[in-house]
N, CA, C and O atoms as a DFTB+ gen file, in Angstrom:
640 C
 N C O
     1  1     -36.946      29.774     -22.029
     2  2     -35.737      29.173     -22.226
     3  2     -36.224      27.981     -23.366
     4  3     -37.286      27.637     -23.885
     5  1     -34.718      27.550     -23.429
     6  2     -34.735      26.732     -24.527
     7  2     -35.569      25.320     -24.048
     8  3     -35.721      24.888     -22.905
     9  1     -35.965      24.862     -25.108
    10  2     -36.700      23.439     -25.110
    11  2     -35.537      22.436     -24.994
    12  3     -35.886      21.266     -24.837
    13  1     -34.231      22.684     -25.043
    14  2     -33.045      21.749     -24.341
    15  2     -32.549      22.331     -23.537
    16  3     -31.586      23.051     -23.801
    17  1     -33.088      22.203     -22.174
    18  2     -32.589      22.693     -21.141
    19  2     -31.683      21.597     -20.241
    20  3     -31.874      21.412     -19.039
    21  1     -30.921      21.080     -20.839
    22  2     -30.047      20.097     -20.240
    23  2     -29.355      20.272     -18.864
    24  3     -28.931      19.319     -18.211
    25  1     -29.286      21.392     -18.531
    26  2     -28.592      21.568     -16.927
    27  2     -29.783      22.599     -16.268
    28  3     -30.112      23.733     -16.616
    29  1     -30.335      21.648     -15.068
    30  2     -31.562      22.535     -15.020
    31  2     -31.511      21.801     -13.245
    32  3     -32.148      20.779     -12.988
    33  1     -30.601      22.579     -12.108
    34  2     -30.737      21.232     -11.100
    35  2     -30.079      23.057     -10.553
    36  3     -29.863      24.122     -11.131
    37  1     -29.968      22.486      -9.031
    38  2     -29.927      23.636      -7.829
    39  2     -28.897      22.465      -7.186
    40  3     -29.636      21.540      -6.853
    41  1     -27.593      22.142      -6.895
    42  2     -26.541      21.976      -5.895
    43  2     -27.249      22.522      -4.645
    44  3     -27.659      23.681      -4.580
    45  1     -27.348      21.778      -3.830
    46  2     -27.711      22.234      -2.282
    47  2     -25.876      22.376      -2.257
    48  3     -25.074      21.752      -2.952
    49  1     -25.647      23.257      -1.367
    50  2     -24.303      23.834      -0.911
    51  2     -23.688      22.698       0.446
    52  3     -22.547      22.555       0.886
    53  1     -24.593      22.233       0.708
    54  2     -24.215      21.241       1.609
    55  2     -23.466      19.904       0.940
    56  3     -22.542      19.288       1.471
    57  1     -24.028      19.626      -0.238
    58  2     -23.409      18.334      -1.085
    59  2     -22.271      19.288      -1.713
    60  3     -21.191      18.923      -1.248
    61  1     -22.120      20.291      -2.530
    62  2     -20.757      21.598      -2.303
    63  2     -19.554      20.882      -1.960
    64  3     -18.703      20.245      -2.581
    65  1     -19.857      21.326      -0.302
    66  2     -19.124      21.089       0.837
    67  2     -18.373      19.969       0.625
    68  3     -17.169      19.890       0.383
    69  1     -19.519      18.772       0.782
    70  2     -19.210      17.622       0.816
    71  2     -17.816      17.058      -0.404
    72  3     -16.843      16.322      -0.240
    73  1     -18.301      17.772      -1.514
    74  2     -17.202      17.208      -2.522
    75  2     -16.023      17.752      -2.531
    76  3     -14.916      17.366      -2.906
    77  1     -16.522      18.940      -1.945
    78  2     -14.962      20.297      -2.014
    79  2     -14.251      19.470      -0.713
    80  3     -13.023      19.460      -0.803
    81  1     -14.838      18.722       0.572
    82  2     -13.990      18.640       1.521
    83  2     -13.624      17.051       1.123
    84  3     -12.648      16.523       1.656
    85  1     -14.130      16.600       0.535
    86  2     -13.790      14.982      -0.308
    87  2     -12.502      15.241      -1.469
    88  3     -11.911      14.226      -1.835
    89  1     -12.060      16.595      -2.054
    90  2     -11.483      16.821      -3.272
    91  2     -10.160      17.126      -2.089
    92  3      -9.019      16.685      -2.221
    93  1     -10.590      17.889      -1.063
    94  2      -9.301      18.374       0.006
    95  2      -8.741      16.856       0.171
    96  3      -7.762      16.547      -0.508
    97  1      -9.311      15.910       1.031
    98  2      -8.867      14.594       1.713
    99  2      -7.778      14.226       0.290
   100  3      -6.580      13.948       0.326
   101  1      -8.535      14.325      -0.709
   102  2      -7.964      13.231      -1.492
   103  2      -6.369      14.293      -1.991
   104  3      -5.210      13.884      -2.061
   105  1      -6.821      15.500      -2.223
   106  2      -5.679      16.231      -2.239
   107  2      -4.183      16.083      -1.375
   108  3      -3.007      16.029      -1.735
   109  1      -4.909      16.047       0.007
   110  2      -3.774      16.494       1.147
   111  2      -3.334      14.608       1.202
   112  3      -2.247      14.374       1.730
   113  1      -3.913      13.722       0.831
   114  2      -3.083      12.549       0.664
   115  2      -2.313      12.212      -0.085
   116  3      -1.319      11.571       0.256
   117  1      -2.629      12.644      -1.627
   118  2      -1.424      12.552      -2.579
   119  2      -0.391      13.469      -2.806
   120  3       0.520      13.233      -3.599
   121  1      -0.535      15.131      -1.758
   122  2       0.240      15.937      -2.118
   123  2       1.755      15.403      -2.089
   124  3       2.601      15.681      -2.938
   125  1       1.959      14.542      -0.901
   126  2       3.636      14.521      -0.827
   127  2       3.928      13.558      -1.907
   128  3       5.142      13.437      -1.745
   129  1       3.633      12.809      -2.878
   130  2       3.549      11.601      -3.461
   131  2       3.757      12.390      -4.837
   132  3       4.437      11.856      -5.712
   133  1       3.116      13.807      -5.075
   134  2       3.099      13.872      -6.484
   135  2       3.757      15.312      -6.729
   136  3       3.845      16.050      -5.748
   137  1       4.349      15.884      -8.293
   138  2       5.267      16.678      -8.249
   139  2       4.809      17.445      -9.746
   140  3       4.011      16.919     -10.521
   141  1       5.293      18.431      -9.930
   142  2       4.657      19.686     -11.004
   143  2       5.883      19.899     -11.846
   144  3       6.960      20.272     -11.379
   145  1       5.634      19.612     -13.261
   146  2       6.888      19.997     -13.968
   147  2       6.619      21.104     -14.955
   148  3       5.454      21.460     -15.129
   149  1       7.414      21.565     -15.487
   150  2       7.204      23.259     -16.080
   151  2       7.024      22.814     -17.371
   152  3       7.570      21.806     -17.820
   153  1       6.323      23.486     -17.943
   154  2       6.236      22.998     -19.829
   155  2       7.626      22.563     -20.423
   156  3       7.825      21.604     -21.169
   157  1       8.504      23.420     -19.963
   158  2       9.684      22.830     -20.747
   159  2      10.009      21.581     -20.208
   160  3      10.679      20.940     -21.018
   161  1       9.800      20.967     -19.144
   162  2      10.304      19.708     -18.631
   163  2       9.346      18.600     -19.315
   164  3       9.821      17.509     -19.631
   165  1       8.181      18.863     -19.505
   166  2       7.071      17.671     -20.015
   167  2       7.605      18.008     -21.721
   168  3       7.782      17.047     -22.469
   169  1       7.811      19.306     -22.180
   170  2       8.054      19.129     -23.614
   171  2       9.673      18.389     -23.767
   172  3      10.204      18.680     -24.838
   173  1      10.177      17.846     -23.218
   174  2      11.385      17.590     -23.119
   175  2      11.635      16.238     -22.951
   176  3      12.392      15.660     -23.731
   177  1      11.003      15.559     -21.877
   178  2      11.064      14.399     -21.144
   179  2      10.667      13.415     -22.349
   180  3      10.112      13.742     -23.398
   181  1      11.148      11.929     -21.893
   182  2      11.298      11.002     -22.748
   183  2       9.570      10.768     -22.144
   184  3       9.242      11.126     -21.013
   185  1       8.349       9.941     -23.383
   186  2       7.608      10.050     -22.607
   187  2       6.661       7.986     -22.712
   188  3       6.373       7.406     -23.759
   189  1       6.491       7.562     -21.582
   190  2       5.475       6.157     -22.054
   191  2       4.424       6.519     -22.532
   192  3       3.685       7.442     -22.190
   193  1       4.319       5.626     -23.523
   194  2       2.407       5.666     -23.530
   195  2       2.181       4.402     -23.932
   196  3       2.991       3.477     -23.883
   197  1       0.977       4.364     -24.366
   198  2       0.487       3.040     -24.546
   199  2       1.000       1.825     -25.397
   200  3       0.894       0.606     -25.259
   201  1       1.642       2.692     -26.401
   202  2       2.469       1.728     -27.506
   203  2       3.880       1.087     -26.715
   204  3       4.499       0.063     -27.005
   205  1       4.128       2.019     -25.681
   206  2       5.479       1.433     -24.918
   207  2       5.433       0.821     -23.593
   208  3       6.380       0.473     -22.887
   209  1       3.921       0.729     -23.322
   210  2       3.843      -0.410     -22.004
   211  2       4.667      -1.958     -22.308
   212  3       5.588      -2.525     -21.720
   213  1       3.983      -2.248     -23.315
   214  2       4.064      -3.738     -23.708
   215  2       6.068      -3.729     -23.202
   216  3       6.603      -4.487     -22.391
   217  1       6.671      -2.727     -23.937
   218  2       8.125      -3.018     -23.994
   219  2       8.574      -2.855     -22.785
   220  3       9.721      -3.278     -22.641
   221  1       7.848      -2.164     -21.396
   222  2       8.322      -1.879     -20.737
   223  2       8.142      -3.045     -19.524
   224  3       8.909      -3.330     -18.604
   225  1       7.030      -3.519     -19.831
   226  2       6.642      -4.516     -19.090
   227  2       7.887      -5.985     -19.259
   228  3       8.591      -6.605     -18.463
   229  1       7.669      -6.037     -20.535
   230  2       9.028      -7.128     -20.877
   231  2      10.393      -7.258     -20.264
   232  3      11.071      -8.224     -19.916
   233  1      10.588      -5.772     -20.248
   234  2      11.905      -5.315     -19.863
   235  2      11.892      -5.621     -18.246
   236  3      12.954      -6.038     -17.784
   237  1      10.609      -5.423     -17.204
   238  2      10.698      -5.543     -16.108
   239  2      10.877      -7.000     -15.920
   240  3      11.729      -7.408     -15.131
   241  1      10.300      -7.624     -16.439
   242  2      10.450      -8.950     -16.629
   243  2      11.954      -9.700     -16.552
   244  3      12.205     -10.603     -15.754
   245  1      12.835      -9.200     -17.457
   246  2      13.947      -9.314     -18.050
   247  2      14.834      -8.799     -17.248
   248  3      16.006      -9.127     -17.434
   249  1      14.599      -8.125     -16.460
   250  2      15.079      -7.819     -15.331
   251  2      15.448      -8.520     -14.021
   252  3      16.482      -8.481     -13.354
   253  1      14.253      -9.198     -13.848
   254  2      14.071      -9.906     -12.483
   255  2      15.116     -11.160     -12.980
   256  3      16.107     -11.438     -12.305
   257  1      14.740     -11.966     -14.384
   258  2      15.186     -12.610     -14.958
   259  2      16.777     -12.573     -14.877
   260  3      17.474     -13.348     -14.222
   261  1      17.235     -11.458     -15.719
   262  2      18.486     -11.425     -16.109
   263  2      18.806     -10.527     -15.551
   264  3      17.687     -10.067     -15.321
   265  1      19.656      -9.661     -14.989
   266  2      19.977      -8.917     -14.293
   267  2      21.356      -8.799     -14.444
   268  3      21.811      -7.777     -13.931
   269  1      21.864      -9.260     -14.790
   270  2      23.400      -9.359     -15.354
   271  2      23.823      -8.203     -16.204
   272  3      24.929      -7.663     -16.203
   273  1      22.174      -7.732     -17.348
   274  2      22.202      -7.116     -18.183
   275  2      22.170      -5.605     -17.529
   276  3      22.600      -4.597     -18.088
   277  1      21.728      -5.651     -16.576
   278  2      21.269      -4.304     -15.837
   279  2      22.337      -3.534     -15.730
   280  3      23.152      -3.814     -14.851
   281  1      22.569      -2.396     -16.598
   282  2      23.533      -1.118     -16.361
   283  2      23.823      -0.981     -14.738
   284  3      22.883      -1.089     -13.950
   285  1      24.927      -0.781     -14.361
   286  2      24.935      -0.253     -12.986
   287  2      24.305       1.158     -12.721
   288  3      23.452       1.407     -11.870
   289  1      24.791       1.904     -13.467
   290  2      23.618       3.016     -13.404
   291  2      21.978       3.087     -12.594
   292  3      21.370       3.694     -11.712
   293  1      21.859       2.294     -13.336
   294  2      19.991       1.582     -12.991
   295  2      19.981       0.970     -12.014
   296  3      20.787       0.091     -11.705
   297  1      18.748       1.485     -11.182
   298  2      18.338       0.108     -10.055
   299  2      17.194      -0.063     -10.391
   300  3      16.419       0.873     -10.592
   301  1      16.706      -2.017     -10.582
   302  2      15.900      -2.231     -10.479
   303  2      14.692      -2.604      -9.155
   304  3      13.639      -3.237      -9.085
   305  1      15.323      -2.015      -8.465
   306  2      14.145      -1.194      -7.043
   307  2      13.720       0.222      -7.396
   308  3      12.917       0.682      -6.584
   309  1      13.993       0.892      -8.226
   310  2      14.003       1.995      -8.808
   311  2      12.842       2.095      -9.843
   312  3      11.849       2.822      -9.873
   313  1      13.312       1.094     -10.707
   314  2      12.611       0.692     -11.898
   315  2      10.848       0.122     -11.342
   316  3       9.789       0.668     -11.650
   317  1      11.016      -0.973     -10.566
   318  2       9.886      -1.484      -9.877
   319  2       9.110      -0.090      -9.268
   320  3       8.023       0.232      -9.747
   321  1       9.727       0.702      -8.198
   322  2       8.747       1.607      -7.657
   323  2       8.254       2.516      -9.125
   324  3       7.047       2.585      -9.360
   325  1       8.835       2.910      -9.676
   326  2       8.240       3.435     -10.546
   327  2       6.875       3.136     -11.785
   328  3       6.102       3.887     -12.380
   329  1       7.106       1.544     -11.764
   330  2       6.056       0.940     -12.293
   331  2       5.029       0.642     -11.519
   332  3       4.014       0.309     -12.130
   333  1       4.961       0.660     -10.125
   334  2       3.981       0.499      -9.219
   335  2       3.555       1.805      -8.963
   336  3       2.343       1.881      -8.763
   337  1       4.327       3.119      -8.893
   338  2       3.168       4.208      -8.926
   339  2       2.493       4.362     -10.017
   340  3       1.413       4.953      -9.971
   341  1       2.933       3.923     -11.069
   342  2       2.249       4.511     -12.551
   343  2       0.676       3.670     -12.226
   344  3      -0.451       4.164     -12.180
   345  1       1.067       2.380     -12.051
   346  2       0.036       1.411     -11.569
   347  2      -0.948       1.583     -10.577
   348  3      -1.885       0.807     -10.387
   349  1      -0.743       2.491     -10.024
   350  2      -1.558       3.321      -8.383
   351  2      -2.156       4.278      -8.993
   352  3      -3.376       4.227      -9.147
   353  1      -1.456       5.273      -9.430
   354  2      -2.192       6.347     -10.191
   355  2      -2.516       6.580     -11.240
   356  3      -2.886       7.729     -11.481
   357  1      -2.509       5.600     -12.267
   358  2      -3.079       5.827     -13.441
   359  2      -4.538       5.607     -13.276
   360  3      -5.156       6.425     -13.957
   361  1      -5.346       4.765     -12.590
   362  2      -6.778       4.409     -12.209
   363  2      -7.391       5.876     -11.547
   364  3      -8.397       6.411     -12.013
   365  1      -6.752       6.341     -10.580
   366  2      -7.139       7.487      -9.723
   367  2      -6.897       8.730     -10.789
   368  3      -6.953       9.865     -10.317
   369  1      -6.629       8.575     -12.215
   370  2      -6.044       9.758     -12.612
   371  2      -7.216       9.903     -14.014
   372  3      -7.521      10.855     -14.731
   373  1      -7.724       8.242     -13.958
   374  2      -8.603       7.910     -15.037
   375  2      -9.836       8.322     -14.428
   376  3     -10.531       8.966     -15.214
   377  1     -10.296       8.177     -13.385
   378  2     -11.704       9.011     -12.501
   379  2     -11.764      10.153     -12.746
   380  3     -12.767      10.683     -13.223
   381  1     -10.275      10.988     -12.351
   382  2     -10.687      12.519     -12.422
   383  2     -10.780      12.936     -13.440
   384  3     -11.535      13.880     -13.672
   385  1      -9.886      12.241     -14.555
   386  2     -10.109      12.486     -15.847
   387  2     -11.519      12.780     -16.270
   388  3     -11.880      13.835     -16.790
   389  1     -12.649      11.246     -15.866
   390  2     -13.800      11.413     -16.652
   391  2     -14.636      12.553     -15.220
   392  3     -15.683      13.109     -15.552
   393  1     -14.319      12.704     -14.343
   394  2     -14.833      13.921     -13.625
   395  2     -14.553      14.631     -13.806
   396  3     -15.276      15.483     -13.290
   397  1     -13.141      15.381     -14.770
   398  2     -13.392      17.007     -15.117
   399  2     -13.721      17.077     -16.936
   400  3     -13.953      18.012     -17.703
   401  1     -13.600      15.598     -17.112
   402  2     -14.360      16.067     -18.380
   403  2     -16.256      16.199     -18.389
   404  3     -16.939      16.720     -19.270
   405  1     -16.596      15.728     -17.476
   406  2     -18.291      15.518     -17.157
   407  2     -18.390      16.882     -16.368
   408  3     -19.490      17.418     -16.233
   409  1     -17.060      17.535     -15.761
   410  2     -17.465      18.770     -15.046
   411  2     -17.479      19.875     -16.274
   412  3     -18.391      20.703     -16.270
   413  1     -16.507      19.907     -17.308
   414  2     -16.274      20.657     -18.129
   415  2     -17.515      20.772     -18.926
   416  3     -18.130      21.811     -19.165
   417  1     -17.856      19.348     -19.378
   418  2     -18.997      19.639     -20.213
   419  2     -20.541      20.464     -19.800
   420  3     -21.110      21.307     -20.493
   421  1     -20.998      19.905     -18.414
   422  2     -21.938      20.387     -17.598
   423  2     -21.824      22.299     -17.949
   424  3     -22.732      23.064     -18.276
   425  1     -20.402      22.575     -17.725
   426  2     -20.545      24.061     -17.305
   427  2     -20.203      24.835     -18.738
   428  3     -20.198      26.060     -18.858
   429  1     -19.948      23.985     -19.689
   430  2     -19.523      24.660     -21.010
   431  2     -21.216      24.341     -21.641
   432  3     -21.542      25.070     -22.578
   433  1     -22.200      23.367     -21.194
   434  2     -23.233      23.143     -21.424
   435  2     -24.443      24.339     -20.876
   436  3     -25.438      24.764     -21.464
   437  1     -23.845      24.690     -19.396
   438  2     -24.915      25.680     -18.588
   439  2     -24.195      27.161     -19.192
   440  3     -24.677      28.267     -18.944
   441  1     -23.327      27.010     -19.774
   442  2     -22.739      28.829     -19.753
   443  2     -23.737      28.631     -21.383
   444  3     -24.596      29.459     -21.684
   445  1     -23.584      28.052     -21.806
   446  2     -24.270      27.908     -23.527
   447  2     -25.663      28.614     -23.249
   448  3     -26.031      29.752     -23.539
   449  1     -26.448      27.385     -22.473
   450  2     -27.860      27.948     -22.114
   451  2     -27.908      29.317     -21.698
   452  3     -28.709      30.129     -22.160
   453  1     -26.834      29.637     -20.605
   454  2     -27.079      31.151     -20.097
   455  2     -26.703      32.298     -21.015
   456  3     -26.988      33.473     -20.783
   457  1     -26.119      31.913     -21.952
   458  2     -25.633      32.870     -22.801
   459  2     -26.627      33.114     -23.761
   460  3     -27.007      34.251     -24.040
   461  1     -27.066      32.080     -24.283
   462  2     -28.762      31.983     -25.091
   463  2     -29.217      32.753     -24.727
   464  3     -29.093      33.821     -25.326
   465  1     -30.157      32.670     -23.322
   466  2     -31.157      33.225     -22.913
   467  2     -30.748      34.402     -22.333
   468  3     -31.629      34.810     -21.577
   469  1     -29.363      35.435     -22.382
   470  2     -28.845      36.462     -22.137
   471  2     -29.224      36.650     -23.450
   472  3     -30.369      37.080     -23.592
   473  1     -28.645      36.467     -24.353
   474  2     -28.865      37.267     -25.931
   475  2     -30.170      37.203     -25.840
   476  3     -30.408      38.376     -25.553
   477  1     -31.251      36.644     -25.880
   478  2     -32.696      36.614     -26.124
   479  2     -33.193      37.959     -25.148
   480  3     -34.252      38.481     -25.496
   481  1     -32.506      38.530     -23.983
   482  2     -33.288      39.167     -23.151
   483  2     -32.274      40.591     -23.836
   484  3     -32.780      41.711     -23.764
   485  1     -30.978      40.444     -24.422
   486  2     -30.695      41.536     -25.081
   487  2     -31.240      42.195     -26.259
   488  3     -31.269      43.388     -26.562
   489  1     -31.884      40.629     -27.161
   490  2     -32.827      40.885     -28.123
   491  2     -33.853      41.606     -27.825
   492  3     -34.222      42.521     -28.562
   493  1     -34.591      41.227     -26.455
   494  2     -35.826      41.668     -25.941
   495  2     -35.998      43.212     -25.964
   496  3     -36.910      43.903     -26.417
   497  1     -34.542      43.622     -25.176
   498  2     -34.367      45.121     -24.695
   499  2     -34.008      46.072     -25.867
   500  3     -34.289      47.270     -25.844
   501  1     -33.267      45.360     -27.060
   502  2     -33.014      46.050     -28.327
   503  2     -34.634      46.386     -28.765
   504  3     -35.095      47.522     -28.868
   505  1     -35.231      45.369     -28.950
   506  2     -36.683      45.850     -29.461
   507  2     -37.249      46.906     -28.538
   508  3     -37.466      48.017     -29.022
   509  1     -37.514      46.679     -27.244
   510  2     -37.662      47.900     -26.187
   511  2     -37.120      49.018     -27.155
   512  3     -37.594      49.701     -28.062
   513  1     -36.344      48.930     -26.758
   514  2     -35.765      50.528     -26.960
   515  2     -36.218      50.840     -28.532
   516  3     -36.674      51.975     -28.672
   517  1     -36.173      50.060     -29.693
   518  2     -36.318      50.838     -31.051
   519  2     -38.189      51.418     -30.696
   520  3     -38.798      52.337     -31.243
   521  1     -38.671      50.464     -29.604
   522  2     -39.707      51.144     -29.404
   523  2     -40.298      52.070     -28.295
   524  3     -41.389      52.126     -27.728
   525  1     -39.224      52.715     -28.223
   526  2     -39.319      53.688     -26.803
   527  2     -39.831      53.267     -25.418
   528  3     -40.168      54.114     -24.591
   529  1     -39.881      52.023     -25.190
   530  2     -40.311      51.457     -23.758
   531  2     -39.289      52.369     -22.679
   532  3     -38.067      52.485     -22.774
   533  1     -40.154      52.948     -21.673
   534  2     -39.138      53.136     -20.788
   535  2     -37.963      52.446     -20.487
   536  3     -38.047      51.219     -20.542
   537  1     -36.619      53.057     -20.107
   538  2     -36.030      52.022     -19.563
   539  2     -35.101      51.094     -20.666
   540  3     -33.944      50.741     -20.437
   541  1     -35.590      50.892     -21.463
   542  2     -34.738      49.938     -22.347
   543  2     -33.847      50.736     -22.861
   544  3     -32.872      50.504     -22.145
   545  1     -33.514      51.546     -23.644
   546  2     -32.597      52.650     -24.266
   547  2     -30.987      52.200     -23.522
   548  3     -30.020      51.581     -23.967
   549  1     -31.330      52.965     -21.970
   550  2     -29.864      52.890     -21.106
   551  2     -29.611      51.434     -21.227
   552  3     -28.486      51.177     -21.656
   553  1     -30.566      50.147     -20.890
   554  2     -30.316      48.882     -20.776
   555  2     -29.322      48.283     -21.843
   556  3     -28.248      47.693     -21.729
   557  1     -30.218      48.724     -23.103
   558  2     -29.358      48.460     -24.431
   559  2     -28.076      48.920     -24.578
   560  3     -27.221      48.048     -24.728
   561  1     -27.681      50.189     -24.574
   562  2     -26.866      51.057     -24.676
   563  2     -25.621      50.341     -23.660
   564  3     -24.481      50.061     -24.032
   565  1     -26.116      50.170     -22.481
   566  2     -24.847      49.039     -21.617
   567  2     -24.704      47.934     -21.975
   568  3     -23.624      47.393     -21.740
   569  1     -25.702      47.241     -22.641
   570  2     -25.660      45.744     -22.683
   571  2     -24.284      45.257     -24.225
   572  3     -23.379      44.443     -24.407
   573  1     -25.020      46.489     -25.034
   574  2     -24.454      46.665     -26.073
   575  2     -23.056      46.544     -26.323
   576  3     -22.598      46.178     -27.406
   577  1     -22.390      46.843     -25.346
   578  2     -20.664      47.474     -25.330
   579  2     -20.128      45.708     -25.497
   580  3     -19.036      45.387     -25.964
   581  1     -21.022      44.880     -25.074
   582  2     -20.243      43.542     -25.146
   583  2     -20.111      43.191     -26.654
   584  3     -19.598      42.162     -27.094
   585  1     -20.727      44.340     -27.476
   586  2     -20.676      43.726     -29.057
   587  2     -19.925      44.974     -30.025
   588  3     -20.000      45.048     -31.252
   589  1     -19.432      45.607     -29.412
   590  2     -18.714      46.994     -30.176
   591  2     -17.343      46.339     -30.872
   592  3     -16.404      45.641     -30.487
   593  1     -17.737      46.918     -32.024
   594  2     -16.454      46.461     -33.124
   595  2     -16.535      45.020     -33.746
   596  3     -15.768      44.644     -34.632
   597  1     -17.753      44.077     -33.082
   598  2     -17.866      42.914     -33.661
   599  2     -18.750      43.265     -35.353
   600  3     -18.527      42.472     -36.268
   601  1     -19.435      44.131     -35.531
   602  2     -19.935      43.868     -36.892
   603  2     -20.981      43.014     -36.162
   604  3     -21.236      42.704     -34.998
   605  1     -21.665      42.684     -37.896
   606  2     -23.096      41.838     -37.567
   607  2     -22.073      40.456     -38.066
   608  3     -21.018      40.535     -38.695
   609  1     -22.635      39.427     -37.654
   610  2     -22.354      38.442     -37.524
   611  2     -23.391      37.347     -37.975
   612  3     -24.572      37.430     -37.636
   613  1     -22.768      36.010     -38.983
   614  2     -23.335      35.192     -39.567
   615  2     -24.239      34.384     -39.056
   616  3     -24.088      34.527     -37.843
   617  1     -24.738      33.935     -39.158
   618  2     -25.814      32.739     -38.512
   619  2     -25.091      31.932     -38.324
   620  3     -24.119      32.472     -38.852
   621  1     -24.492      30.411     -37.757
   622  2     -24.228      29.401     -37.849
   623  2     -24.536      28.041     -38.540
   624  3     -25.331      27.299     -37.963
   625  1     -24.181      27.781     -39.303
   626  2     -24.839      26.501     -40.554
   627  2     -25.852      25.994     -39.839
   628  3     -25.676      25.680     -38.661
   629  1     -27.104      25.839     -40.485
   630  2     -27.912      24.809     -39.897
   631  2     -28.989      25.828     -39.043
   632  3     -30.143      25.429     -38.884
   633  1     -28.540      27.259     -38.459
   634  2     -29.733      28.220     -37.447
   635  2     -30.480      28.716     -39.025
   636  3     -30.076      28.868     -40.178
   637  1     -32.030      28.877     -38.157
   638  2     -32.620      29.902     -39.025
   639  2     -33.369      31.070     -38.130
   640  3     -33.923      32.016     -38.690
């Protein structure tokens, strides 16, 4: 294996089960509050970002101190509910985003390590086939199907 084997662990099944159970609890609790938007809805909607947040906070303060300017079609109560929902859900989203990022990175690294090891095995089988080792040729041909039509690849810069 590589000298840089960053992913080398075996998570006990009981820990995996605990995580799945905990995530199910979180999902079940939040399910009644969350919505799903279509790609078109997401693309078309007005979005509040970090730059708009100070403006929104000022408006919410002005709505409380000067409600006479609030159009009748708008509700200060609903505006407060939206603000409260944002403030309740954003910290949860940040935790989940960090977890998702770390999960993704760990899976990507494990996949890279595994694929690199598999390519090493395949190279060994190819050498075995060239040297007429028993069983090497059918394994090489079977594994070689993965690379049909790809041609010879150049090594990435920095590899030797």
